[in-house]
N, C-alpha and C positions, 0 to 999 in steps of 0.2 A: 428565594434569592440565591442561596448557596448552590442550588442545582443549576441555576442560570449561569452563575460564575463558572462552575465546573464545566458547563457546556461550552462556554466561550474559550476556556483553556483548551478544551478538546478541539475546538475549531482552529486555534492557533497551531496545534499539533497537526491537524489535518492540512492546513495551509502549507506548513513547512514540508510535511511528508509528501504531499502531492507535487510540490515544486521540485523536490529532489527526484521524485519518480520521473517527471517529465524532462528534467535536465539530464538525467541518465539516458533516457531515450535519445535526446538530441545529441549528447556527447558520443554515444555509441554509433549513431548514424554518421556523424562527422568522421569518426575514426574509420568507419566502413566505406567512406567515399561520398556520402550524401550531405551536402552543406545546407539543405533547405531550412532545417530548424535553427542551425547556427546563424544563418542570415536573418532569421526572424528574431534573433536575440535570446533564444531559449537555452543555450548552453550556459546557464547561470543559476545561482541559488537565489537571485533576486526574484521574488514572486511576481513583480509587476508585469514583465513580458508574458508570463503565463496567465495572469489575470486578464490582461488585455485581449488575449486570444479566447479565453473562456470565462467572461465575467459572470455569466449565469451559473456556471458549474463551480466556480471557485469563491464567489462572493454571495450572490443573491440566494440561491437554493440552500447552500450550507447554513447561512445565517437564519433563514426562515425555519429550517429544520431544527436548528438549535433552540429557537424560541418555542417551537411547537412540540418537539420530541425530546429535547435535552442533549442531542448529539448531532453532528454534522453529516449531511448526505450531499455528495457533490460529484463532480467529474472534471477532467481536464484532458488535454490532448497536445501532441506535438506533431507538426506537419512533417511529411517525408515525400520524396519523389517516387511515384509509383513505378516509373520506368526504371529507376535504380533498383527498386525492390524486385522487379521482374528479371533484371539482368543479374542481380546478386541476391538470390532468395535466402541463402543461408546467412549472409551478412544482415539482411533484414530481420531474420529470425532472432539473431543475437541482439539486434537493436530492440526488438520486442521484449526480450528477456531482461534487458538492462533495467527497465523500470521496476519490475518486481524484485530484481536483485538489489536495487537501492533500498527498497523497503525491508528486505531481509537483513541488510546491513544495519539498519536502524534498530531492528529487533535485537540483533546481537549486541549492539552498543548499549541499548537500554538494559539488556540482561546482565551484561558485565557490570554496569554501574549499580544495578540493584544488588548483585552479589557482593560488590564491595561494601555497600551499605549494610548487608546482612552480616558479613564478617566483622564489620566495624561496630556492630551492635546498635545501629541507629534505625535499621529497618527490621521488620518482623513479617513472618508469613501470616496472612489473615486466616481466621477459622473457616470462612467461606469466601470465595472469590467472585467478585462482580467483574464486568468487562474491563472497566478502567481501574478497579480496585485490586490490582494484581499484587501489590505489596502495601504495607502500612508502616507507619512510624512506630518505633518501640515506645512502650508506655513511659510517660514522663518527658518525651521529646517531641510530642505532637505539634506544638506551636511552631516549631521551626521546620521539622523534617516532614510533616504530613503533606504540605503542598508539593514538596520535591518528590515524595513517594507517589503522589497522585500523577504528577507530570510524567515521571518515568514509566509508571504503569500505563498511562495513556499512550505513550510512544510505543511501548511494547505491544499492547493489544491492538491499536489501530494499524500499525504497520504489519503485524501478523495477518490481520484481516485483509489489508490491501495486497499483501503477498499472495495469500491463498486465492482471493477473489479474482485477481488479474491473471492467475495461472489456469483458471478454468478454461478448457479447450473449446470455447464457443465464441463466435464473433459477436461483438467487436473487441473482445478481451484479448490481452497479449498472448494467452495460451494458445489461441487459435492460430496465430502467426508462428509460434514456436514449433508447432507440429511439423513444419517443413524440415526441421533437423532430423526427423525420423523417416522421411519419405525418400524413395529413390528419385534420381534426377528426372526420369521420364514422367513421373507422376506430378511433380511440383507445378509445372505450368497449368495443368488441368485443375489442380487444387486451388491455385491462385485465381484462376478465372471463375471458379465456383464461389470463392469468397467475395471477390470484387464485383461479380456480375449479378448478384442477387441482393438488391437494396434492402429487402425485408429480413434478410438473415440477421442483421444487427438487432432489430427489435425482437425477433424470435429468440436470439441468443441471450439477450438481457432477461427476457421472461424465464427462460430455462435456468439461467444462473440464479435468478431471484428465488426460484422454486427449490432448487437443490442446495443452495448455499449453506443453510443451517446444518444439513446432514453432513456436509463436507467440513465445515469450519469447526463445529463443536468438538469432534475428536482431535482436530489439529490444535485447537486452543488448549485442551486438556494435556495433550502431548507437550506443547510449549511450556505450560505451567510446570509439569513434572520435570522437564529438562531444566527449567529455571531453578528449581529447588532441589535438584538432584544431589548436590553436595551437602544439603542441610537435612536430609532424612525426612523430607515432607513430600507427600504426594496427594493428589486430588483425583477422586474417582470420576 
């Protein structure tokens, strides 16, 4: 029962984090001149417009995966105008980066709050770290602080995962659109046609991302943990 409760806490973190991710996409697109997502009501931290767009990815699949695996697996999306992206490819690239950027912001906020708890003596570094067990309550304070430690650890870990995963440079992930920022103008239209003109690329990209993700994320997670505890003389190999 405790694992199921923890899983649904993790789901609420997923729901908020994914909503912020998609709202950041929508906001960046609006600032760049594309109001498609704004008109769909997605420049908001209210999860309902995002759920209405992707009910399977934000409700059904995550809840089923929590019940079966103990953690949420899902997806979401924000609409954009393809013609706008063709006309302003670099703006579209920054729009793509805004989502992972929002997740990185949540990682930083969680890290700051965890460090405040460490300096205040209510959090402690665990002997071994699990994915959501990034920090723990100091002995004698568990009844009040342990749920908060678990929540902050979940925000830190899940948003680091979303940040790294979405930056993988394979379609349909955000990293594939951000590649435009490093391409010469003459190559960008060809690259966009390649991305948009091959429907199977998305499936192939997800399979590649799934295959390589552990090798990419594990060192990034260790780096994140070591930066988190940098001021406290704690490191994890």
